[in-house]
C-alpha atoms as an extended CHARMM CRD file, in Angstrom:
* protein
*
       128  EXT
         1         1  UNK       CA             42.1200000000      141.9060000000      -42.8380000000  PROA      1               0.0000000000
         2         2  UNK       CA             44.1280000000      140.5670000000      -45.9380000000  PROA      2               0.0000000000
         3         3  UNK       CA             42.6510000000      139.0210000000      -48.8500000000  PROA      3               0.0000000000
         4         4  UNK       CA             45.2310000000      138.2950000000      -50.7410000000  PROA      4               0.0000000000
         5         5  UNK       CA             46.6730000000      135.4340000000      -52.1980000000  PROA      5               0.0000000000
         6         6  UNK       CA             49.9410000000      134.3120000000      -50.9020000000  PROA      6               0.0000000000
         7         7  UNK       CA             52.6340000000      132.3610000000      -53.4670000000  PROA      7               0.0000000000
         8         8  UNK       CA             56.0470000000      131.3380000000      -52.7400000000  PROA      8               0.0000000000
         9         9  UNK       CA             57.8400000000      133.6000000000      -55.1370000000  PROA      9               0.0000000000
        10        10  UNK       CA             58.5230000000      131.5770000000      -58.0090000000  PROA      10              0.0000000000
        11        11  UNK       CA             58.6620000000      131.9010000000      -61.8810000000  PROA      11              0.0000000000
        12        12  UNK       CA             55.1030000000      129.8210000000      -61.9250000000  PROA      12              0.0000000000
        13        13  UNK       CA             53.5160000000      131.0560000000      -58.6970000000  PROA      13              0.0000000000
        14        14  UNK       CA             54.0690000000      135.1980000000      -60.4080000000  PROA      14              0.0000000000
        15        15  UNK       CA             52.3710000000      133.8560000000      -63.3780000000  PROA      15              0.0000000000
        16        16  UNK       CA             49.4320000000      132.8050000000      -61.1900000000  PROA      16              0.0000000000
        17        17  UNK       CA             48.9690000000      135.8670000000      -59.6260000000  PROA      17              0.0000000000
        18        18  UNK       CA             50.0430000000      138.0330000000      -63.1870000000  PROA      18              0.0000000000
        19        19  UNK       CA             46.8620000000      135.5850000000      -64.7780000000  PROA      19              0.0000000000
        20        20  UNK       CA             44.3940000000      136.2590000000      -61.4390000000  PROA      20              0.0000000000
        21        21  UNK       CA             44.7570000000      139.6950000000      -61.8800000000  PROA      21              0.0000000000
        22        22  UNK       CA             43.8560000000      139.4750000000      -65.5570000000  PROA      22              0.0000000000
        23        23  UNK       CA             41.1320000000      137.1990000000      -64.9440000000  PROA      23              0.0000000000
        24        24  UNK       CA             39.6140000000      139.5750000000      -62.2480000000  PROA      24              0.0000000000
        25        25  UNK       CA             40.2400000000      142.5430000000      -65.0290000000  PROA      25              0.0000000000
        26        26  UNK       CA             38.4730000000      140.5370000000      -67.3270000000  PROA      26              0.0000000000
        27        27  UNK       CA             35.3300000000      139.7540000000      -64.6100000000  PROA      27              0.0000000000
        28        28  UNK       CA             34.8530000000      143.7330000000      -64.1940000000  PROA      28              0.0000000000
        29        29  UNK       CA             34.9770000000      144.1700000000      -67.6190000000  PROA      29              0.0000000000
        30        30  UNK       CA             32.2870000000      141.5440000000      -68.4770000000  PROA      30              0.0000000000
        31        31  UNK       CA             30.5920000000      142.2580000000      -65.4640000000  PROA      31              0.0000000000
        32        32  UNK       CA             30.3580000000      146.0770000000      -66.8640000000  PROA      32              0.0000000000
        33        33  UNK       CA             29.5930000000      145.2920000000      -69.9790000000  PROA      33              0.0000000000
        34        34  UNK       CA             26.5560000000      143.2310000000      -68.8760000000  PROA      34              0.0000000000
        35        35  UNK       CA             25.1090000000      145.4210000000      -66.4620000000  PROA      35              0.0000000000
        36        36  UNK       CA             25.2790000000      148.5540000000      -69.0080000000  PROA      36              0.0000000000
        37        37  UNK       CA             23.4170000000      145.9210000000      -71.8530000000  PROA      37              0.0000000000
        38        38  UNK       CA             26.6350000000      146.6250000000      -74.2020000000  PROA      38              0.0000000000
        39        39  UNK       CA             26.0470000000      144.8880000000      -77.4190000000  PROA      39              0.0000000000
        40        40  UNK       CA             27.3420000000      141.5620000000      -78.0180000000  PROA      40              0.0000000000
        41        41  UNK       CA             30.1770000000      142.8310000000      -80.2810000000  PROA      41              0.0000000000
        42        42  UNK       CA             31.6420000000      145.3240000000      -77.4420000000  PROA      42              0.0000000000
        43        43  UNK       CA             30.8610000000      142.1880000000      -74.7490000000  PROA      43              0.0000000000
        44        44  UNK       CA             32.2390000000      139.1170000000      -77.0530000000  PROA      44              0.0000000000
        45        45  UNK       CA             35.5150000000      139.7940000000      -77.3090000000  PROA      45              0.0000000000
        46        46  UNK       CA             35.6780000000      139.8020000000      -72.8890000000  PROA      46              0.0000000000
        47        47  UNK       CA             34.0760000000      136.7690000000      -73.0590000000  PROA      47              0.0000000000
        48        48  UNK       CA             36.4450000000      134.8410000000      -74.9030000000  PROA      48              0.0000000000
        49        49  UNK       CA             39.1780000000      136.6840000000      -73.2690000000  PROA      49              0.0000000000
        50        50  UNK       CA             37.5580000000      135.6280000000      -69.7210000000  PROA      50              0.0000000000
        51        51  UNK       CA             37.2560000000      132.0350000000      -71.1450000000  PROA      51              0.0000000000
        52        52  UNK       CA             41.1660000000      131.9920000000      -72.7440000000  PROA      52              0.0000000000
        53        53  UNK       CA             42.2300000000      133.7180000000      -68.8680000000  PROA      53              0.0000000000
        54        54  UNK       CA             40.3240000000      130.4700000000      -66.9640000000  PROA      54              0.0000000000
        55        55  UNK       CA             41.4490000000      127.8980000000      -69.4220000000  PROA      55              0.0000000000
        56        56  UNK       CA             45.3310000000      129.9770000000      -68.7140000000  PROA      56              0.0000000000
        57        57  UNK       CA             44.5850000000      129.9700000000      -64.8740000000  PROA      57              0.0000000000
        58        58  UNK       CA             43.8700000000      126.1810000000      -64.6950000000  PROA      58              0.0000000000
        59        59  UNK       CA             46.5110000000      125.0070000000      -66.3150000000  PROA      59              0.0000000000
        60        60  UNK       CA             49.3780000000      127.5830000000      -64.2230000000  PROA      60              0.0000000000
        61        61  UNK       CA             47.4470000000      126.1090000000      -61.3550000000  PROA      61              0.0000000000
        62        62  UNK       CA             47.9120000000      122.4510000000      -62.4280000000  PROA      62              0.0000000000
        63        63  UNK       CA             51.3670000000      122.5510000000      -62.9500000000  PROA      63              0.0000000000
        64        64  UNK       CA             51.6360000000      124.3480000000      -59.8590000000  PROA      64              0.0000000000
        65        65  UNK       CA             50.2700000000      121.8950000000      -57.5580000000  PROA      65              0.0000000000
        66        66  UNK       CA             52.0760000000      119.1650000000      -59.5900000000  PROA      66              0.0000000000
        67        67  UNK       CA             55.6620000000      120.8370000000      -58.5380000000  PROA      67              0.0000000000
        68        68  UNK       CA             54.7930000000      120.7760000000      -55.0760000000  PROA      68              0.0000000000
        69        69  UNK       CA             52.7760000000      117.9980000000      -54.8630000000  PROA      69              0.0000000000
        70        70  UNK       CA             49.6530000000      119.4070000000      -53.4890000000  PROA      70              0.0000000000
        71        71  UNK       CA             47.8940000000      117.1910000000      -51.6360000000  PROA      71              0.0000000000
        72        72  UNK       CA             44.1910000000      118.7510000000      -52.0730000000  PROA      72              0.0000000000
        73        73  UNK       CA             45.0000000000      118.5930000000      -56.1700000000  PROA      73              0.0000000000
        74        74  UNK       CA             42.2020000000      116.4460000000      -57.1000000000  PROA      74              0.0000000000
        75        75  UNK       CA             40.0600000000      118.4750000000      -55.0530000000  PROA      75              0.0000000000
        76        76  UNK       CA             41.4780000000      121.7470000000      -56.0250000000  PROA      76              0.0000000000
        77        77  UNK       CA             40.8410000000      120.3690000000      -60.1400000000  PROA      77              0.0000000000
        78        78  UNK       CA             37.4710000000      119.7300000000      -59.3990000000  PROA      78              0.0000000000
        79        79  UNK       CA             36.4840000000      122.8720000000      -58.1860000000  PROA      79              0.0000000000
        80        80  UNK       CA             38.3840000000      123.8750000000      -61.9460000000  PROA      80              0.0000000000
        81        81  UNK       CA             36.1190000000      121.4810000000      -63.9980000000  PROA      81              0.0000000000
        82        82  UNK       CA             33.2080000000      123.4640000000      -61.8170000000  PROA      82              0.0000000000
        83        83  UNK       CA             34.3150000000      126.8800000000      -62.9970000000  PROA      83              0.0000000000
        84        84  UNK       CA             35.2240000000      125.8950000000      -66.5820000000  PROA      84              0.0000000000
        85        85  UNK       CA             31.6180000000      123.7340000000      -67.1680000000  PROA      85              0.0000000000
        86        86  UNK       CA             29.3710000000      126.8810000000      -65.5530000000  PROA      86              0.0000000000
        87        87  UNK       CA             31.3640000000      129.3900000000      -67.6640000000  PROA      87              0.0000000000
        88        88  UNK       CA             31.2870000000      127.8560000000      -70.8550000000  PROA      88              0.0000000000
        89        89  UNK       CA             27.0020000000      127.0830000000      -70.2880000000  PROA      89              0.0000000000
        90        90  UNK       CA             27.5860000000      130.6830000000      -69.7110000000  PROA      90              0.0000000000
        91        91  UNK       CA             29.0260000000      131.4200000000      -72.8860000000  PROA      91              0.0000000000
        92        92  UNK       CA             26.8860000000      129.7070000000      -75.1160000000  PROA      92              0.0000000000
        93        93  UNK       CA             23.7310000000      130.9320000000      -73.4070000000  PROA      93              0.0000000000
        94        94  UNK       CA             24.9480000000      134.7020000000      -74.0580000000  PROA      94              0.0000000000
        95        95  UNK       CA             26.1000000000      133.5330000000      -77.4830000000  PROA      95              0.0000000000
        96        96  UNK       CA             22.2970000000      132.6390000000      -78.2930000000  PROA      96              0.0000000000
        97        97  UNK       CA             20.9240000000      135.1840000000      -76.1210000000  PROA      97              0.0000000000
        98        98  UNK       CA             23.0180000000      138.2190000000      -76.1870000000  PROA      98              0.0000000000
        99        99  UNK       CA             22.6200000000      140.5790000000      -72.9130000000  PROA      99              0.0000000000
       100       100  UNK       CA             19.7050000000      140.6510000000      -70.5380000000  PROA      100             0.0000000000
       101       101  UNK       CA             19.0360000000      140.6580000000      -66.8400000000  PROA      101             0.0000000000
       102       102  UNK       CA             19.0310000000      136.5390000000      -67.1750000000  PROA      102             0.0000000000
       103       103  UNK       CA             22.2520000000      136.8940000000      -68.4220000000  PROA      103             0.0000000000
       104       104  UNK       CA             23.7530000000      139.4880000000      -65.6380000000  PROA      104             0.0000000000
       105       105  UNK       CA             22.4510000000      137.4480000000      -63.0140000000  PROA      105             0.0000000000
       106       106  UNK       CA             24.2620000000      134.0510000000      -64.3600000000  PROA      106             0.0000000000
       107       107  UNK       CA             27.3090000000      135.8030000000      -64.4710000000  PROA      107             0.0000000000
       108       108  UNK       CA             27.0490000000      136.8480000000      -60.8630000000  PROA      108             0.0000000000
       109       109  UNK       CA             26.3280000000      134.0720000000      -59.7140000000  PROA      109             0.0000000000
       110       110  UNK       CA             29.7840000000      132.5280000000      -61.4290000000  PROA      110             0.0000000000
       111       111  UNK       CA             31.4800000000      135.6810000000      -60.3430000000  PROA      111             0.0000000000
       112       112  UNK       CA             30.7980000000      134.6980000000      -56.5630000000  PROA      112             0.0000000000
       113       113  UNK       CA             32.0790000000      131.3810000000      -57.7130000000  PROA      113             0.0000000000
       114       114  UNK       CA             35.1210000000      132.7970000000      -58.6810000000  PROA      114             0.0000000000
       115       115  UNK       CA             35.4490000000      135.2090000000      -55.3650000000  PROA      115             0.0000000000
       116       116  UNK       CA             34.8330000000      132.2050000000      -53.4700000000  PROA      116             0.0000000000
       117       117  UNK       CA             37.4350000000      129.9140000000      -55.1640000000  PROA      117             0.0000000000
       118       118  UNK       CA             39.9590000000      133.1170000000      -55.0200000000  PROA      118             0.0000000000
       119       119  UNK       CA             39.0110000000      133.3680000000      -51.3770000000  PROA      119             0.0000000000
       120       120  UNK       CA             38.9520000000      129.8310000000      -49.9670000000  PROA      120             0.0000000000
       121       121  UNK       CA             40.4260000000      127.1410000000      -52.7700000000  PROA      121             0.0000000000
       122       122  UNK       CA             43.3880000000      129.2620000000      -53.8680000000  PROA      122             0.0000000000
       123       123  UNK       CA             44.4340000000      130.8790000000      -50.5140000000  PROA      123             0.0000000000
       124       124  UNK       CA             45.0630000000      127.6470000000      -49.1780000000  PROA      124             0.0000000000
       125       125  UNK       CA             47.1930000000      126.6790000000      -52.5330000000  PROA      125             0.0000000000
       126       126  UNK       CA             48.8440000000      129.9040000000      -52.0310000000  PROA      126             0.0000000000
       127       127  UNK       CA             49.5640000000      129.1160000000      -47.7250000000  PROA      127             0.0000000000
       128       128  UNK       CA             50.7370000000      125.6520000000      -49.2650000000  PROA      128             0.0000000000
C-alpha cells in the first residue's frame, strides 16, 4: 500500500512535500534524542527546529488550501491548531523538565497525531 501524499506538481505543493520530509526528519531526530535521554543542550535545537518546521508546514498548507479553494479548509486548519497547541505544550514541559520517560511518552503521542494527520488529512488534501 502506498502511504505517500500526492499533490499536483506545483511550486507550492513541492514546498509542502519538501517540508513534510523535514518534519519527518526532525521528528525522527527528536524521538532518537528523547529515547536515548540526550541532554537538553543537544535536544533543544531539534525541539526548536521541529516547531519552525511545523509552523512553516501550517503556513504552506493554509496558502495551498486557499489557492485551490479547498472545501475542508476549516477542519484541516483546526487540526493544525491542535498540533501546534500540543507541540507547544510538549516544548514548554521539555524546557522546564528536560528529558524523561514522561516527555518521551508525550512526544510519542504527538508523533502519532502527526502520522494520523499526514495519512488521513494531508492525503485527502493531496488528492484534491
